[in-house]
N, CA, C and O of each residue as an XYZ file, in Angstrom:
532
protein
N      62.397     42.769    -29.136
C      63.081     42.750    -30.566
C      64.223     43.538    -30.782
O      64.381     44.726    -30.497
N      65.211     42.542    -31.458
C      67.039     43.408    -31.561
C      67.199     42.606    -32.799
O      66.376     41.752    -33.127
N      68.169     42.861    -33.422
C      69.067     42.684    -34.281
C      70.508     43.403    -34.435
O      70.885     44.432    -33.876
N      71.254     42.529    -35.405
C      72.761     43.220    -35.158
C      73.204     42.820    -36.442
O      72.655     42.037    -37.217
N      74.310     43.480    -36.582
C      74.908     42.764    -38.313
C      76.690     42.595    -37.436
O      77.214     43.553    -36.869
N      77.384     41.109    -37.530
C      78.672     40.616    -37.330
C      79.077     40.382    -38.399
O      78.619     39.477    -39.096
N      80.265     41.353    -38.838
C      81.273     41.187    -40.124
C      82.312     40.386    -39.675
O      82.875     40.621    -38.606
N      82.778     38.965    -40.784
C      84.129     38.160    -40.275
C      84.712     38.550    -41.257
O      84.333     39.677    -41.576
N      85.460     38.145    -41.888
C      86.712     37.878    -42.542
C      86.051     38.011    -44.311
O      86.242     38.800    -45.236
N      85.147     36.679    -44.098
C      84.561     36.469    -46.361
C      83.168     36.455    -45.311
O      83.388     35.509    -44.555
N      82.109     36.952    -45.007
C      80.504     37.045    -44.472
C      80.111     37.718    -43.282
O      80.511     37.639    -42.120
N      79.190     38.432    -43.870
C      78.143     39.168    -42.742
C      77.086     37.592    -42.203
O      76.821     36.518    -42.742
N      76.799     38.147    -41.082
C      75.724     37.944    -40.650
C      74.618     38.671    -39.693
O      74.910     39.638    -38.990
N      73.506     38.178    -39.739
C      72.633     39.274    -39.043
C      71.900     38.939    -37.860
O      70.687     38.728    -37.862
N      72.547     38.896    -36.973
C      71.634     37.890    -35.753
C      70.513     38.824    -36.028
O      70.557     39.853    -36.702
N      68.984     38.039    -35.080
C      67.350     38.849    -35.215
C      67.198     38.203    -33.979
O      67.680     37.071    -33.971
N      66.637     38.601    -32.850
C      65.463     38.155    -31.782
C      65.064     38.527    -30.844
O      65.791     39.188    -30.104
N      63.650     38.226    -30.484
C      62.346     38.561    -30.149
C      61.320     38.268    -31.345
O      61.398     37.333    -32.142
N      60.428     39.179    -31.303
C      59.541     39.159    -32.002
C      59.851     39.979    -33.310
O      60.609     40.947    -33.363
N      59.103     39.403    -34.416
C      59.366     39.856    -36.175
C      58.057     39.794    -36.384
O      57.431     38.738    -36.467
N      57.381     41.383    -36.519
C      56.344     41.290    -36.002
C      55.683     42.787    -36.897
O      56.597     42.792    -37.722
N      54.958     43.798    -37.250
C      54.181     44.606    -37.004
C      55.539     45.446    -36.871
O      56.349     45.694    -37.764
N      55.562     45.682    -36.019
C      55.927     47.071    -35.446
C      56.934     47.280    -35.502
O      57.411     48.414    -35.465
N      57.658     46.066    -35.625
C      59.506     46.537    -36.010
C      60.245     46.368    -37.520
O      61.405     46.612    -37.850
N      58.842     45.733    -38.483
C      58.858     45.382    -40.033
C      59.805     46.102    -40.865
O      60.905     45.820    -41.341
N      59.053     47.106    -40.894
C      59.868     48.266    -41.928
C      61.608     48.975    -41.305
O      62.528     49.280    -42.063
N      61.628     49.050    -40.265
C      63.198     49.047    -39.974
C      63.990     48.447    -39.928
O      65.197     48.558    -40.141
N      62.988     47.306    -39.463
C      64.450     45.521    -40.226
C      64.353     45.678    -41.959
O      65.326     45.925    -42.672
N      63.112     45.497    -42.385
C      63.678     45.574    -43.332
C      64.496     46.520    -44.112
O      65.132     45.928    -44.984
N      64.752     48.190    -44.081
C      65.389     48.540    -44.301
C      66.630     48.340    -43.789
O      67.457     48.556    -44.675
N      67.348     47.895    -42.338
C      68.205     47.721    -42.248
C      68.761     46.067    -42.726
O      69.925     45.732    -42.949
N      67.675     45.318    -42.781
C      67.962     44.068    -43.580
C      68.723     43.856    -45.504
O      69.484     43.104    -46.112
N      68.052     44.820    -45.704
C      68.669     45.334    -47.002
C      69.324     46.359    -47.232
O      69.259     46.756    -48.395
N      70.043     47.037    -46.417
C      71.180     47.682    -46.412
C      71.938     46.403    -46.291
O      72.222     45.894    -47.375
N      72.422     45.618    -44.974
C      73.182     44.365    -44.855
C      73.555     43.978    -46.473
O      74.613     44.102    -47.089
N      71.805     43.291    -47.024
C      72.186     42.749    -47.999
C      72.680     43.204    -49.430
O      72.740     42.520    -50.452
N      73.052     44.657    -49.232
C      73.689     45.231    -50.500
C      74.975     44.948    -49.834
O      75.734     44.171    -50.415
N      75.247     45.328    -48.991
C      76.667     45.734    -48.885
C      77.802     44.021    -48.925
O      78.978     43.887    -49.265
N      76.845     43.041    -48.449
C      77.138     41.400    -49.140
C      77.248     41.437    -50.443
O      78.289     41.171    -51.045
N      76.279     41.737    -50.918
C      76.474     41.598    -52.463
C      76.978     42.343    -53.574
O      76.898     42.078    -54.773
N      77.845     43.934    -52.629
C      78.755     44.171    -53.384
C      80.423     43.907    -52.746
O      81.236     44.802    -52.976
N      80.820     42.842    -52.065
C      81.091     42.034    -51.953
C      81.323     40.658    -52.321
O      82.066     39.873    -51.731
N      80.187     40.291    -53.986
C      79.635     39.435    -53.640
C      80.103     37.564    -52.937
O      80.592     36.495    -53.304
N      79.469     38.298    -51.662
C      78.930     37.141    -50.730
C      77.640     36.950    -50.334
O      76.876     37.909    -50.447
N      77.246     35.961    -49.912
C      75.635     35.938    -49.279
C      75.844     36.226    -47.607
O      76.775     35.982    -46.839
N      74.603     36.824    -47.444
C      74.237     37.802    -45.983
C      73.867     35.830    -45.100
O      73.921     34.677    -45.530
N      73.614     36.302    -44.123
C      73.287     34.736    -43.172
C      72.651     35.549    -41.686
O      73.100     36.026    -40.643
N      71.302     35.344    -42.377
C      70.458     35.808    -41.359
C      70.044     34.486    -40.336
O      69.286     33.528    -40.484
N      70.868     34.905    -39.313
C      70.743     34.181    -37.878
C      68.977     34.255    -37.357
O      68.668     35.091    -36.508
N      67.881     33.294    -37.960
C      66.888     33.625    -36.802
C      66.588     32.749    -35.578
O      65.541     32.761    -34.932
N      67.674     31.985    -35.361
C      67.151     31.042    -33.961
C      67.066     31.723    -33.132
O      67.017     31.023    -32.120
N      66.996     33.007    -32.811
C      66.615     33.537    -31.480
C      64.945     34.517    -31.735
O      64.392     35.474    -31.195
N      64.652     33.540    -32.912
C      62.795     34.891    -33.202
C      62.361     33.765    -32.619
O      62.722     32.593    -32.733
N      61.068     34.587    -31.614
C      60.332     33.559    -30.646
C      59.398     33.773    -31.628
O      58.654     32.817    -31.407
N      58.782     34.516    -32.814
C      57.780     34.800    -33.295
C      57.854     35.172    -34.790
O      58.912     35.780    -34.947
N      57.113     35.057    -36.078
C      57.696     35.524    -36.860
C      56.272     36.538    -37.561
O      55.722     35.475    -37.844
N      55.463     37.386    -37.957
C      54.725     37.362    -38.754
C      54.613     37.440    -40.085
O      55.593     36.971    -40.664
N      53.505     37.997    -41.000
C      53.322     38.369    -42.464
C      54.234     39.288    -42.671
O      55.124     39.164    -43.513
N      54.108     40.155    -42.019
C      54.849     41.656    -41.970
C      56.731     40.954    -42.262
O      57.330     41.009    -43.336
N      57.368     40.250    -40.711
C      58.258     39.658    -40.861
C      58.789     39.338    -41.763
O      59.931     39.694    -42.053
N      57.915     38.414    -42.572
C      58.043     37.664    -44.128
C      58.515     38.702    -44.892
O      59.612     39.201    -45.143
N      57.520     38.858    -45.149
C      57.476     40.249    -46.089
C      58.857     40.974    -45.867
O      59.607     40.917    -46.842
N      59.358     41.687    -44.694
C      61.091     42.556    -44.610
C      61.928     41.252    -44.789
O      63.015     41.616    -45.239
N      61.914     39.957    -44.647
C      62.834     39.215    -45.382
C      62.277     38.745    -46.890
O      63.207     38.582    -47.679
N      61.505     38.599    -47.214
C      61.175     38.527    -48.707
C      61.576     40.021    -49.878
O      62.261     39.945    -50.898
N      60.964     41.171    -49.369
C      62.176     42.562    -49.949
C      63.179     42.304    -49.727
O      63.668     42.495    -50.841
N      64.373     41.832    -48.825
C      65.518     41.966    -48.754
C      66.209     41.344    -50.576
O      66.758     42.073    -51.402
N      65.922     39.825    -50.726
C      65.813     38.896    -51.490
C      65.710     39.571    -52.677
O      64.609     40.117    -52.741
N      66.503     39.800    -53.809
C      66.516     40.030    -55.381
C      67.461     39.337    -55.977
O      68.328     38.749    -55.330
N      67.404     39.328    -57.241
C      68.588     38.807    -57.621
C      70.038     38.560    -57.786
O      70.752     37.645    -58.196
N      70.229     40.144    -57.139
C      71.933     40.293    -56.783
C      72.195     39.857    -55.510
O      73.272     39.300    -55.299
N      71.580     39.975    -54.821
C      71.129     39.188    -53.166
C      70.882     37.884    -52.693
O      69.762     37.417    -52.901
N      71.648     37.270    -52.147
C      71.982     35.971    -51.615
C      71.816     35.874    -50.192
O      72.782     36.013    -49.442
N      70.442     35.601    -49.695
C      70.196     35.364    -48.478
C      70.220     33.974    -47.590
O      69.732     33.005    -48.171
N      70.610     33.800    -46.561
C      70.898     31.988    -46.240
C      69.887     32.772    -45.005
O      69.930     33.837    -44.390
N      69.320     32.027    -45.034
C      68.551     31.733    -43.356
C      68.599     30.630    -42.652
O      68.319     29.533    -43.135
N      69.136     30.905    -40.843
C      69.610     30.006    -39.960
C      68.565     29.758    -39.222
O      68.215     30.775    -38.623
N      67.986     28.950    -39.029
C      67.029     29.079    -38.232
C      66.750     27.938    -37.135
O      67.508     26.980    -37.287
N      65.794     27.799    -36.006
C      65.421     26.488    -35.623
C      64.478     25.485    -36.288
O      63.909     25.657    -37.366
N      64.391     24.400    -35.484
C      63.348     23.393    -36.475
C      62.462     23.768    -36.090
O      61.663     23.091    -36.737
N      61.478     24.812    -35.049
C      60.295     24.922    -34.437
C      59.163     25.905    -35.701
O      59.233     26.047    -36.921
N      58.424     26.293    -34.900
C      57.993     27.252    -35.413
C      57.929     28.388    -36.411
O      57.009     28.739    -37.150
N      59.239     28.905    -36.226
C      59.665     29.560    -37.391
C      59.865     28.734    -38.432
O      59.165     28.822    -39.441
N      60.882     27.798    -38.302
C      60.640     27.008    -39.171
C      60.074     25.516    -40.584
O      60.269     24.775    -41.547
N      59.002     26.286    -39.106
C      56.937     25.314    -39.648
C      56.729     26.604    -41.115
O      56.765     26.479    -42.339
N      56.494     27.880    -40.110
C      56.005     28.848    -41.026
C      56.535     29.445    -42.429
O      55.836     29.901    -43.334
N      58.423     29.292    -42.378
C      58.689     29.572    -43.839
C      58.583     28.217    -44.364
O      59.002     27.974    -45.496
N      58.033     27.274    -43.605
C      57.670     26.240    -45.321
C      56.201     26.484    -45.361
O      55.992     26.599    -46.569
N      55.131     26.622    -44.788
C      53.802     27.210    -45.069
C      54.209     27.983    -46.064
O      54.092     27.746    -47.266
N      54.959     29.433    -45.274
C      54.289     30.197    -46.621
C      55.818     29.810    -47.777
O      56.231     30.764    -48.438
N      56.361     28.783    -47.896
C      56.948     28.305    -49.135
C      58.418     29.126    -49.377
O      59.315     28.980    -50.208
N      58.224     30.048    -48.257
C      59.950     31.303    -48.703
C      61.218     29.785    -48.076
O      62.416     30.055    -47.990
N      60.779     28.526    -47.763
C      62.125     27.779    -47.577
C      62.513     27.264    -49.076
O      63.310     26.346    -49.271
N      61.857     27.964    -50.081
C      61.638     27.675    -51.627
C      62.731     28.673    -51.853
O      63.868     28.233    -52.023
N      62.553     29.779    -51.871
C      63.025     30.907    -51.829
C      64.536     31.061    -51.066
O      65.550     31.535    -51.578
N      64.449     30.746    -50.268
C      66.027     31.015    -49.767
C      67.017     30.178    -49.740
O      67.210     29.980    -50.940
N      67.875     29.472    -49.092
C      68.416     28.058    -49.219
C      68.014     28.490    -46.803
O      68.060     29.536    -46.156
N      67.814     27.572    -46.551
C      67.518     27.454    -44.938
C      68.503     26.265    -44.287
O      68.407     25.105    -44.687
N      69.190     26.547    -43.541
C      70.379     25.848    -43.181
C      70.031     25.452    -40.657
O      69.680     26.143    -39.701
N      70.316     24.469    -40.814
C      70.357     24.580    -39.308
C      71.055     25.415    -38.716
O      72.077     25.951    -39.145
N      70.623     25.543    -37.862
C      71.866     26.257    -36.669
C      73.453     25.735    -36.415
O      73.643     24.554    -36.123
N      74.696     26.776    -36.556
C      75.218     26.315    -36.450
C      75.238     26.009    -34.458
O      74.546     26.569    -33.608
N      76.717     24.516    -34.209
C      76.732     24.774    -33.179
C      77.972     24.758    -33.038
O      78.959     24.386    -33.673
N      77.589     25.520    -31.509
C      78.326     26.790    -31.009
C      79.702     25.768    -30.020
O      79.071     25.423    -29.021
N      80.610     25.406    -29.925
C      81.330     24.781    -28.984
C      81.823     25.672    -28.213
O      82.066     26.775    -28.702
N      82.132     25.387    -26.627
C      82.721     26.302    -25.463
C      83.637     25.053    -24.802
O      83.522     23.858    -24.527
N      84.760     26.291    -24.724
C      85.427     25.517    -24.143
C      85.355     25.459    -22.250
O      85.091     26.370    -21.465
N      85.806     23.607    -21.915
C      85.510     23.313    -20.779
C      85.557     24.916    -19.221
O      86.695     25.381    -19.264
N      85.042     25.370    -18.547
C      85.975     26.055    -17.360
C      85.496     25.284    -16.640
O      84.521     25.833    -16.126
N      85.649     23.939    -16.154
C      86.097     23.427    -15.154
C      87.031     22.263    -15.288
O      87.496     22.139    -16.421
N      87.403     21.413    -14.432
C      87.938     19.620    -14.781
C      86.652     19.145    -14.693
O      85.613     19.628    -14.242
N      87.031     17.735    -15.396
C      86.321     16.596    -15.751
C      85.574     16.391    -14.396
O      86.026     16.818    -13.334
N      84.309     15.657    -14.515
C      83.963     14.696    -13.203
C      84.544     13.956    -13.001
O      84.937     13.474    -14.063
N      85.125     13.202    -11.760
C      85.692     11.753    -11.292
C      84.808     10.931    -11.842
O      83.614     11.184    -12.001
N      85.549      9.620    -12.237
C      84.934      8.873    -12.928
C      84.630      8.360    -11.407
O      85.292      8.599    -10.397
N      82.994      7.296    -11.582
C      82.050      6.553    -10.557
C      82.575      5.249    -10.697
O      83.012      4.847    -11.776
N      82.555      4.452     -9.501
C      82.919      3.491     -9.533
C      82.569      2.619    -10.626
O      83.543      1.892    -10.817
N      81.553      2.318    -11.515
C      80.384      1.944    -12.926
C      81.452      2.166    -13.710
O      81.848      1.333    -14.525
N      81.984      3.276    -13.529
C      82.257      3.578    -14.814
C      83.657      3.035    -15.424
O      84.604      2.712    -14.706
N      83.671      2.970    -16.927
C      85.100      2.306    -16.782
C      86.538      2.576    -16.663
O      86.778      3.782    -16.602
N      87.549      1.822    -16.612
C      89.022      2.735    -16.420
C      89.271      3.277    -17.693
O      89.111      2.572    -18.689
N      89.718      4.679    -17.797
C      90.116      4.853    -18.927
C      91.375      4.315    -19.587
O      92.342      3.887    -18.957
N      91.275      4.379    -20.982
C      92.299      3.440    -22.077
C      93.692      4.966    -21.977
O      93.677      6.180    -22.184
N      94.997      3.646    -21.421
C      96.443      4.618    -21.553
C      96.630      5.397    -22.886
O      96.548      5.258    -24.106
N      96.909      6.240    -21.982
C      97.435      7.394    -23.345
C      99.205      7.568    -23.804
O      99.934      8.440    -24.277
N      99.319      6.102    -23.309
C     100.815      6.126    -23.780
C     101.984      5.793    -22.569
O     101.697      5.167    -21.548
N     103.047      6.207    -22.800
C     103.997      5.845    -21.409
C     103.909      4.915    -21.041
O     103.052      4.268    -21.643
N     104.581      4.193    -19.959
C     105.092      3.034    -19.503
C     103.366      2.058    -19.349
O     102.265      2.478    -18.990
N     103.756      0.828    -19.746
C     102.415      0.013    -19.496
C     101.998      0.161    -18.066
O     102.760      0.484    -17.154
N     100.498     -0.148    -17.930
C     100.157     -0.487    -16.440
C     100.525     -1.576    -16.029
O     100.580     -2.625    -16.671
N     100.906     -1.325    -14.517
C     101.406     -2.694    -14.414
C     100.445     -3.295    -13.369
O      99.668     -2.634    -12.681
N     100.645     -5.059    -13.329
C      99.836     -5.464    -13.212
C      99.524     -5.136    -11.645
O     100.004     -4.296    -10.884
N      98.150     -6.513    -11.405
C      97.619     -5.634     -9.674
C      97.762     -6.904     -9.240
O      97.561     -7.178     -8.057
């Protein structure tokens, strides 16, 4: 289990991974409350990225709920799997704004694969028109 806070120019994100259960709930609750207070002091929402959470217990849910109050705005980012289901069953999806995880684009690190004979020829990109065969 682990978590860390990332600070950007206009928002902060707490990334959480592993199991959010009783064994870590107190420490996580304190960390999350401090992070939410800092975000509220800057009039910002705090994003809590739960996409790395494998399992969340009632203690983990309580840690999330205790960090939320009138002055703090917490947005949960989580997958559409078990964690999202538990948020729905516990009705915490009505307390927090819950959003799908952001897709991170990675720059290609290799040349594109060559076209196979079945693939259509690429469209011309400008320059001289293709010569007739």
